[in-house]
C-alpha positions in Angstrom: 0.0 0.0 0.0 2.8 2.4 0.9 4.6 1.7 -2.4 1.3 2.4 -4.3 0.8 5.6 -2.4 4.3 6.8 -3.2 3.8 5.9 -6.8 0.5 7.8 -6.9 2.1 10.9 -5.4 5.0 10.7 -7.9 2.7 10.2 -10.9 0.3 13.0 -9.7 3.2 15.4 -9.2 4.7 14.6 -12.6 1.4 15.1 -14.4 0.7 18.4 -12.6 4.2 19.7 -13.5 3.6 18.8 -17.1 0.2 20.4 -17.2 1.3 23.6 -15.5 4.4 23.8 -17.9 2.1 23.3 -20.9 -0.3 26.0 -19.7 2.5 28.5 -19.0 4.0 27.8 -22.5 0.6 28.3 -24.1 -0.1 31.5 -22.2 3.4 32.8 -23.2 2.7 32.0 -26.9 -0.8 33.6 -26.8 0.3 36.7 -24.9 3.6 37.3 -26.8 2.0 39.3 -29.7 0.2 41.5 -27.2 3.4 42.1 -25.2 5.3 42.9 -28.3 2.6 45.3 -29.4 2.7 47.1 -26.1 6.5 47.4 -26.2 6.3 48.8 -29.8 3.6 51.3 -28.8 5.6 52.5 -25.7 8.7 53.0 -27.8 6.9 55.0 -30.5 5.3 57.1 -27.7 8.7 57.9 -26.2 10.0 58.9 -29.6 7.0 61.2 -30.2 7.3 62.8 -26.8 10.7 64.1 -27.7 9.2 66.3 -30.4 6.1 67.2 -28.3 3.6 64.9 -30.0 1.1 62.4 -28.8 0.0 64.7 -26.0 -3.6 63.3 -26.1 -2.6 59.7 -25.6 -4.4 59.5 -22.2 -7.7 60.4 -23.8 -7.4 58.2 -26.9 -10.0 55.5 -27.3 -7.4 53.1 -28.7 -3.8 53.9 -27.6 -2.2 51.6 -30.2 -4.0 53.2 -33.1 -3.5 56.7 -31.9 0.2 56.3 -31.2 0.7 54.4 -34.5 -1.1 57.1 -36.5 0.9 59.9 -34.9 4.1 58.0 -35.5 3.4 57.4 -39.2 2.3 61.0 -39.7 5.4 62.6 -38.1 8.3 60.2 -38.6 9.3 60.4 -42.3 12.5 58.5 -42.2 14.2 55.8 -40.0 17.9 55.0 -40.5 21.0 53.5 -38.9 24.5 54.9 -39.1 27.9 53.9 -37.8 30.4 56.0 -36.0 31.9 57.1 -39.3 28.6 58.7 -40.1 27.9 56.2 -42.9 24.5 54.6 -43.4 24.2 51.0 -42.5 22.0 49.0 -44.9 19.8 46.1 -44.0 19.3 47.0 -40.3 15.9 48.0 -38.9 16.5 50.9 -36.5 13.4 50.0 -34.5 15.0 46.6 -33.6 18.4 47.9 -32.6 19.2 47.1 -28.9 21.5 49.8 -27.6 22.6 47.6 -24.7 23.9 45.1 -27.2 25.5 47.8 -29.4 27.4 49.4 -26.5 28.9 46.0 -25.6 30.5 46.0 -29.1 34.0 47.5 -29.7 33.9 51.3 -30.0 33.3 52.3 -33.6 31.3 49.2 -34.6 27.9 50.1 -33.1 24.7 50.5 -35.1 23.2 53.9 -34.2 19.5 54.5 -34.9 18.1 57.9 -36.1 14.4 58.9 -36.5 13.7 61.9 -38.7 10.5 63.8 -37.8 8.9 66.5 -39.9 6.6 68.8 -38.0 3.6 70.9 -39.2 5.8 73.9 -40.1 7.9 71.7 -42.3 11.0 71.7 -40.0 12.9 68.5 -39.5 14.0 67.1 -36.2 16.6 64.3 -35.7 15.6 62.0 -32.8 18.3 59.9 -31.2 17.8 57.1 -28.6 19.5 57.1 -25.2 20.3 54.3 -22.7 22.1 54.6 -19.4 21.9 53.8 -15.7 20.5 55.7 -12.8 20.7 55.0 -9.1 18.6 51.8 -8.9 18.4 50.6 -12.5 18.3 51.5 -16.2 17.2 54.9 -17.5 16.5 55.6 -21.1 14.9 58.2 -23.5 15.2 60.1 -26.7 16.6 63.6 -27.5 15.6 65.5 -30.6 17.8 68.0 -32.4 17.0 70.8 -34.9 18.4 70.5 -38.4 21.6 72.4 -37.2 22.5 69.1 -35.5 23.4 71.0 -32.4 20.4 72.7 -30.8 18.0 70.5 -28.7 14.4 70.7 -29.7 13.1 68.3 -27.0 13.8 65.4 -24.8 11.9 62.5 -23.2 13.4 60.4 -20.3 12.1 57.4 -18.5 13.3 55.0 -15.8 12.6 51.6 -14.3 13.0 52.1 -10.5 14.3 55.5 -9.6 13.1 57.0 -6.3 9.7 58.9 -6.4 10.2 62.6 -5.7 13.9 62.3 -6.3 15.6 60.5 -9.3 12.2 59.7 -10.8 11.8 63.4 -11.5 13.7 62.9 -14.7 10.5 61.7 -16.3 8.6 64.9 -15.5 7.8 67.5 -18.1 9.3 70.2 -15.9 12.7 68.6 -15.9 12.7 67.6 -19.5 11.6 71.1 -20.7 15.0 72.5 -19.5 16.7 70.8 -22.4 14.9 72.7 -25.1 17.3 75.2 -26.7 20.5 73.7 -25.2 23.4 73.0 -27.5 25.7 70.0 -27.6 28.5 71.7 -29.5 30.6 74.7 -28.7 32.8 76.1 -31.6 32.4 72.8 -33.4 33.6 70.9 -30.4 31.3 68.2 -28.9 30.6 69.2 -25.2 27.3 67.4 -24.7 25.0 68.7 -21.9 25.8 69.0 -18.2 23.3 68.2 -15.5 24.5 70.6 -12.8 24.0 70.1 -9.1 22.9 73.4 -7.5 21.6 74.7 -10.8 22.9 75.9 -14.2 23.5 79.6 -14.8 20.9 81.2 -17.0 23.5 81.9 -19.7 24.8 78.3 -19.8 23.8 77.0 -23.2 25.1 73.5 -22.4 23.8 73.0 -18.8 20.5 72.2 -17.0 19.6 72.0 -13.4 20.1 68.6 -11.7 17.3 66.9 -9.9 17.2 68.1 -6.3 18.2 65.1 -4.1 18.8 62.9 -7.1 22.6 63.4 -7.6 23.4 59.9 -8.8 20.5 59.8 -11.2 21.3 63.2 -12.5 25.0 62.1 -13.1 23.8 58.9 -14.7 21.6 60.9 -17.1 24.5 63.3 -18.0 26.7 60.3 -18.7 24.0 58.7 -20.8 23.6 61.7 -23.0 27.3 62.1 -23.6 27.9 58.4 -24.2 25.0 58.1 -26.6 25.4 61.3 -28.6 29.2 61.2 -29.1 28.9 58.3 -31.6 26.9 60.5 -33.9 29.5 63.2 -34.3 30.7 62.2 -37.8 27.1 61.9 -39.0 26.4 65.4 -37.7 29.6 66.7 -39.4 28.8 65.1 -42.8 25.2 66.2 -42.6 26.2 69.8 -42.0 28.6 69.6 -45.0 25.9 68.4 -47.2 23.6 71.2 -46.0 26.2 73.8 -46.8 26.8 72.4 -50.2 23.1 72.6 -51.0 22.9 76.2 -49.8 25.9 77.1 -52.1 
């Protein structure tokens, strides 16, 4: 009887493990397209926020359709370049994983660019960002005017920064400081400084750090510098092309 009882328990446990594993696998398969759609929509939304679009997303009846429509209306080109400023063919910028790219040797990364055209006809160049804050990853997008120097807008997000402190990088108030700042000074790349204690009003390359969020602010500053410096040759070549067209 004891042997039968042990056998029953073993068989029952084995069957339950198989059933649960099968259900989890089925759920993962069924839910995967929805998860991927959510990730795609959130990414498009972050891109749009960097140029001040998709502001009515909270009231939209269908978030996916609204964001997708805004994205298709505004983003007129998506491309990938390397550190030499040359276009990389055959790579979808939307699928580029910056974490993977930054693990590659310097100079061999694929760098995505999203080109937006606004209602007034002006073009903005949107660049992705990825870094680390105090408690985890931070990311975002920064858009530049067609002088490849002046910031038009920025959008930052985080996974687990402290509410009221580091998490403030995701607020409109913090992000709005970046508009009009410049990443070059006399053709030299200087990026943007996030200054503890506040940037002086005439500082065209600095913004105020988050009060009480020193490490997150430093991480954001490092993120911007690390991610934008790879585009320098692209900026240079694009400026040269613009000047040739003007001549």
